[in-house]
Every structure is written in C-alpha cells, then in structure tokens.
N, C-alpha and C positions, 0 to 999 in steps of 0.2 A: 514493610517494604512490598515491593511488586512481586506477584507470583512468578515462579519460574518454571515453564514447561519444559518437558524433555524434548519435545519436537513442535516447531511451528511450519506448517506448511501454508505458505502464503501466496495467492494469487495476485497477479499484476496485470494492470491493463496498459495498452498502448499509450493511453492518455497521462500515464503516471500514478494511477491510483493503486494503492495496495490494501489488501483487506476490502473494506469499504471507506477507506479513507482517501478523499480526493484532493488534487492539487487546488492550491489557494484558498483553502477554507481552514478556519480556526482550528478544527480539529487535529490536524496534522502537528500542531504545536503543543498540544497538551501533554503534561507531563507527569501530573499526579493521579488521575483516574485510570483505572484498570479497562473499563469498557465504556465505550462511547456511543450516544445515540447519533446516527446520521440520516438527515433527511434530505438526501440528494435524489432520491427517487421515491415512488409511490408504489407500495407501503415504504415506510422509512425501515431503516435496517440498524443493526448495531455492529460495532467492531470493537476488537482490541484495540488498545492505544499502540502508538510506534513502540514506546519504551517496553511495553509487554511482549509485542512481538520480537522486537530486537534482544530481549533478554533471554530468549528459550536458549537451553542448551545447544540445540541443533536448529538452524533456520534453513528452510528450503523455500525458494522462491520459484513459483511455477509461472513461467514465462513461456508458454507454448500455446499452439492452437491457432486456428483462423476463425472468423466470422464475417458475416455481411457487412459490418462497419470497419473490420481490419482484414481484407482477403489476403494480404501478404503476411500475416502474421504480426508479432509483436517485435521484430528485429529493430524497427526505428526506435520505438521507445526504449529498449534495452541498450541501444547505443547512446541515446540521450543520457541515460543514467550512469552510464559508466564513463563517458569521455567528454560530456559537455560541461565545461566549466562554469558556464553560466547558470546552470541549474542548481537550484537551492532546495532545502528540506521543505520549505513552503511550497515551490512551483513543481516539484516532483519528488514526492516523498520517498 
C-alpha cells in the first residue's frame, strides 16, 4: 500500500498547484505511484502523488505569502479551491 506520513506540509500556488503537481497535467490523476517526476520547470523536480499527500495522518496546506507573480497573495486561489463548483481535481488539484 501507500506510505503513511505523520505530517504532510504541502505548499500551494494561486494557480492551483500543490507540491509540484500542476493543474491540467496527467500527474494529478496518478493513483498508483508514490513519487512522480514533474517536468514543469527546468530543472525538473519530483513530487509525492496526491494519494500519498492526502493519506498523511495530518495534512497542513501552506497557502500564505506574496510574490512578484501574486502580489495580493493566494486568497483568490484558495477561494477557487473551496467554493468554485466548476473546479475539478484535474483543473485545481
């Protein structure tokens, strides 16, 4: 079965990416693998799969901070994740 971590501290971006899993990519639908290669940026990275992240005993989603790309922070993205009924696992992991 899948490993179970005591705690998963997961970063999230305003565009809906969690860990290094980005919206509208096949990696977000992976159910069997524990660790995934992600070739979204250079250099490529790795990420735990969503089932491994979600299977932790405690999950904390870190959705704070501002950047040049998101000067208002991540509130718009979190609103989408919580209340937008049109979002799916594929479009906003």
